[in-house]
N, C-alpha and C positions, 0 to 999 in steps of 0.2 A: 628349521630344523628349532631355532629358540623361540619360536613363538609361544609356547606356553610362560615360559620366563618371563618373557618381555610383555605380554597382556598382564601377568600379575603383577608386575612392577609399574607398570603404565598407568593402571587403572587407579593406583595411586595420588599418584603423580598429577594424572588429570583430575581427580577430587580436589587437590591441593591447590592448584591454578586456577579452575573455575570458582573456588571458593574465595579467594583470595584477588581475584580478576588480575592475577600477576604472577612471571616467573621468576620472581624475587631470584633465590641464589641456583636455581637447578642449571643446569646443565645442558645443553643440546646434545652434545658429541656422541654420549652412550646412543641415543638414537639415529643420530644421524649415521651411525657405526652400524648400526641394526640395520638397517633398511638397506644399507647396502651390503650388509651380509644374507638378506634376507631376497635380495633380488637375485645375488650373485646364485644361490642355492633355489631360487626358480629357475633359472636361465639354465643351470646344471639340471636339474628334474626334466626341462622340456627337450635339451637334446641327447640327453641318456636316455635308451630303451628302457623301458618298464619303471621308470622312477616317477611316474604319474605323481603320486603320492607326495615326494617331495616338492615338486612342484607347485600344487594345491595349497601345500600347510603353509608353506613360505608366502608364496602367495600373498595368501591371507594376511600372515605376517608383515607383509611389507606395504597393505593398505593400512592397517592398525596403524603404523611406523609414519607412512603420509600423515593422517588424519590428526597423530599427535603434533607432529612439525607444524602442519598447518596452525593447529590451537597454539601453540609456543608461539610463533611468528605474531600472531593475531595479540596475544598479551606479552611480550617481549618488549622490553626499552628498545627505541631508534638504534643505541650501539650493540646491542646483543641481537636484534632483529638481524642488523647490517651483516654482522658476524656470520651469524647460523645461515642467512641465506648465502652467503658467501660459500660457505664449507658445504651446505647442500649442493651449490652448484659445480665445487670440484668436485666432490665424492660421488656422491649420488647421479650426478648428473654427466659430468664428464670423464673420470675415470671408468665409471660403470660403462657409458656408452663406448667409450675406448676398448677396453676388455670384450664387450659384444663384438666390437666393429671387425676386430684381429681375430678372433675367433672364428667368426661367421665368413668372413670373408677371405682371410690369410693361410687360414689353418685348417687340413683336413683332417677326418678320421677322427680316431681317438684321440689325439694331440690336446684338441682342443677342450676335449672333456677333461683331459689331465690338468690342464692351464686352469680351469674354470674351479674345480675341484681341488685345487693346491690353495687359490687363492679364498676362495671360501672356507676350509682348513684354518688356513692362516687366522684368518679374520674369525674363524670360532675360536680358537684357543683365545686369542687376545680377549676377545669379551668373555670365555669362561673365567680366565684366569685376573677380570677385572677386580673382586673383592679379595685378592692375596693383601691389598694394604690394610684391609679391615681385619683380615684374620691376621695378620702381623701384629695388629693393635690391640687386638683381644687377648693373646697372649703376652703382651706385656702390661696391660692392667688388668691381665686378669678379672675382665668383664665384658659381657656380649652385648653393651650397649651402643655401639660403633658398626654392629652387623645385624642388620633386619633379617630377622627367623624366615619370614615367608618365603624370602627366596632360595635358601639352602635345601628344602627338599624338593622345589622344583628344579633347580639345576640335577640336582639327585638324579631326581624320577627322569628327568628329559634327558638325560645323558643315558641312563640305564637305559632307557624305552628306545631311543635312538643307536645306542650301542648294538643292541639285540635282532634290533630292524635289518643294521647293516652285516654284522658279520656274515650271517646266511645267504645274502647277495653279493659278499665278497666284495664290496664295496669298502676301501680302506681310507679314501678321502672322512665320508660320513664318519667311518669307525674309530678311527684315529682321535678323530675332532672331538667325539662324543664320549670316548673313553676318559680323556682328559676330564670335562666337566664331569662325569660319573665320580672320579675320584677326589676333584676337590669339593664337591656337593659332601660326599662325605666325609670329607676333612672338617668342613662344617659345622656338620651336624656333630660330629665327635668334638667339637670345641665347645658347642652348647651343651651336651650332654657333661662336662667337667668345670667351665665355668659359669654356667646361667645359674645364677640363685635363688629360690623360690620366694615370692614377696608374702608378707603376711597380710593376714586380711586386715588390720588398723593401718597399714602405710601401702594399702590399694590402694593405687591411682585412679581419680575421678574421670569421667567419659572425656572431658574436654583437654585433660594432660595427657590421655591416651592417644587422641589424636595429633598432639603438639606433638607426642615424643615420635610417631608414627612419622612425621613429617621433618622433623630434624634426621630420621633414621634415612628415608628418601634423598635427601639433602647430601648427606654423608654419602651414601653409596653412589649418587652422582658426582662426588668430588673424586674419591678415592679412584672412580673408572678414568678421570681424567687425571689424576698423581700417575697411574700407570701409566698412559700413555706418553704424558709429556716426558716419565722416566725412561 
């Protein structure tokens, strides 16, 4: 579900980590949760009839997250590496394995599809809602500096496309989760239209400062996700 958004966000983080050979202040939790979410939807697509597209897209997204988390573990300092490995073990291995085991061997028929769909939809809403703290800050400060623009159109388009996919199939788990993403993406774009101030040519940032700004935005987005989950 969330592959296009994840890929666009992860690419910038990949670049920063490779460039600095350090995870710096980036948080691994958004990617750990996204890997769990993608894995859930992959399993959902496998066990539900005619949902091959859901399985393949989210399966590829899970592979991207595995690559990123491997990179994160390589460059993270020992304390952060241990914490990340523990969270991966608990959420992406333990919780996922338990959910699949229960659904595969203890439940029958549509109930196991409903359980996985409910879990996946819940994770979708949490991840889609992660920029809410940034949106609140935009309204308070009347500037969009704390909210990276690239994610907003991807969230909007991704939510809209998957909603259009889900409605004709009457897949309410996919539909409800992605309707939330569609409206949150639209709200972010509206905030940009209201609070984005055009830069004059004489104050245009240099290429290096643009990279630094993008780096800061990525860190802030990761931090906002953590704050939302802790809240």
